[in-house]
N, C-alpha and C positions, 0 to 999 in steps of 0.2 A: 504493500500499500504506499502511496505517495500523497502528501498533503501540500496544498498551495494556498497561501493567504496573501493579502496585501492591504494597504491603506488602513493600518491600525492607528496611525497618527499618535503614537504613545507620547504622553506628556504627564507631568505630575498633577496637572489640573483635572485629569480624567482618571481618578483611581479605579473607577469601575471597569474601564477598559484594561487597565493594567492587571487588576485581579482576574479578569476573564482570560487574559493571555497567559498568565502564570498557571491558571487552572488548566488551560488547554495544553500547556507544556507538560504538566504533571500527569494528565489523564489520557488524552487522546494522541498527542504527538509521539510518545514513546512506542506506540504500536506501529509507527510508520518506518519505512526504510529511509525516507528523506522528507525534509520540510523545506519548501521553497517560499521565501518572503519576497514578493515582487514589488518592492518599492513603497515609499512613504510609510516605512516602519515607524519612524519617529515624526512628530509634528514639525520639528525643526532640528537641524544639525549644523553647528557652526564650526565644527572641526574636532578631530579626535583629541586634540590637546585641551579641549574645553569640556571634556566629559564630566558630568555631574555625578554625585553618588547614585542618583536615580538611574542614570544610564549605565553606570557600572553594575548596578544590581540586575538590569536587564541582560547585560553581557554575561553575568555569572549564571543566570538561569539558562541562557542558551548553551553555555559551556557544559552544564550538567546534562543537557539533552545530548549534546554532541559526544561527550565522554561515555554516554550510555549506549552509543553505537548508531545514533541517528544522524545521517549526513544533513547538515544545515547549509542552505544556500541563500544568499542575500543579493538583491538587486537595488540599485539606486532608484529613488523616485524624484519627483520635482521638489520635495520638501527636504530630503536628506542626501542630496547629491554630493555633499562634502564628506559623507561617511567614508572612512578609509581603512587601511590595512591594520592599524593599531586596534581598532574596535573589533575587526574580524578575527585577529589573532587572539584577543582576549575572550571573545565569544566562541571561538572554535568553529567559525563558519567560513564558507568560501564566497568571495564576491564575484558575481557574474556580470558579464558584459550585457548591455541592453542595445539591441536584441541578442538572443542566443538560442541555439537549438539544443534541446535535451531529448533523450529517448525514453518514452513511457510505453510500457507493454510492447516494446520492440518497434514503436512508431516514433519517427521524428516529430517533435512538437516545437513550435516557436513560442518563446516566452519574452514578454516585454513589460515595461511598466505601463505604457500606453499613451503618455502625454505627447510623444512625437507623432501620433496619429491624428491629433486634433488640429489639422492644418488650416481649418477655417478660422481659427483664433489666431489671426495674423500677429497681433500685438504680443501674445504669449510666445509664439514661435520665434519672433525676433529676440525676445528676452532669453528664451531657452538657448538659442545659438550663441549669445553673448556669454551666458553663465557657463555653458559647457565647453567653451573654447579653452584649450590647454593654458594659454597665457592668462586668461581671466581667472582660471582655477588657481594658478600659481599666485597671482596677486591676492585673491580672496584668502587663501590659506595663510598668507603672511601678513595680513592686516592685524592690527592690534585687536585683542579679544573684545574690548568694549566696542570697537567699530563694527566688528562682525555681529555682535549682539544687536546693535541698532539697525544695521542693514537687514538682518533676518527679520526683525520685528516690523520694519517698514514693508518688506516684500510680502509678509503674511497679511498685513492689513490691506495693502493694495490688491492682493489676490482675492481676498474676501469681497472687497468693494466692487471690483471689476466683474467677478463671477456673478454677483447679484444683478449687475446691469446688463449682462450679455444674454442673448437668446440661447435657449437650451441646446439647440442643435450646433451652435458655434463652439460650445465647450465639450461637445461629444466627439467621438471618432468620426472622421470623414470616411463614409463607406467606400468611396472610390479608391482609398489608399490601401485597402485590405488585399484585393486580388493580386495586384502586382507584387505586393510584399510576400505573399505566400508562394507565388511562382518563383520569385528570386531565391527564396530559401528552400525550395523543393519540399514544401509541407502542405498539408491540408487542414491543419488545426493550429489555431493561435489562441494563447491564453494571456490575458493582461488585466491590469487593474486601472487605477487612476480616475475613471469617470464616475465612480460610485453608483453605477447602474448595473447591478448583477443580473446576468442573463446568459442564456446559451443561444447564440444565433446560428441558425442553419443556413448554409450558403451553397451555391453551386459555382464552381470555377472550372472553366473549360469542359463542361459536361460532367464533372465529377463532384460528389458531395464533399462539403467542407464545413468547418465550424470555427466560430469566434466565441470564445468563452470569456466573459467579463466577471472578474472577482468582485465581491462586494466590500464596502468599507465597514469598519467596526465603529458604530455609533450608537444607534438604538439597539442593535443586535450584532452578533459577530457572523462571519461567513467563512466557509472553508470549502475548497474543491478537493474531493477525494478521488484518486485514481487507483483502481484496482482491477482484478480480472473481470469484473462486471462492467467496466467502463468508467465514465466520468460522471460524478454526482456533485452538484453544487447545492449546498444546503446552508440555511441560516440557523443560528442557535442563540438563546438568550444570554446576555452578558452576565446575568446573575446566576 
């Protein structure tokens, strides 16, 4: 069995989500061969050198799972793209590229966070290109801690304000982006998060069935995708 989750947005201000995640790690995740976290694991991340006791505690919980024999994989999201090797080393997890192909049940599957597919949101795509530029990343990582904290706070506030003002289709995946992406990677199944719109979309590409599975965010409830010999099952569960 393999489990995939995303968009927990962990932060000290949401202890209910933290408790639910720790319970998930203690009860359900140990039964899996691997756990994949596809981005926005944390609400914000300003650098491994600024890890708080709360973030260290999350790394310690992941390390217990990893030491128990479960492979843990982590992907950057748009909120925690500065998360780096030091955290992964402490947590015992492997950082994945976005996108990347993994094999589930002998089938190649494309994994992404999903924000790069929201191409109708032109303002965000411009910001994303700037933030993910290697030179920008170098500059960001070397800014004073206080400056990074202010920048992260401003970006979060702007993101919330702009999302409220934008039409729902603009902040969702652009459907036309999906078929050429699947063709390019030689797969018929895509799994991603980011949009907070959990669903399994049935597609047809070049006359063949395909799927786009969208993971849910952890807010009013948690979401996990389970992959096993029976296929793919996307289920919600109560945070309590």
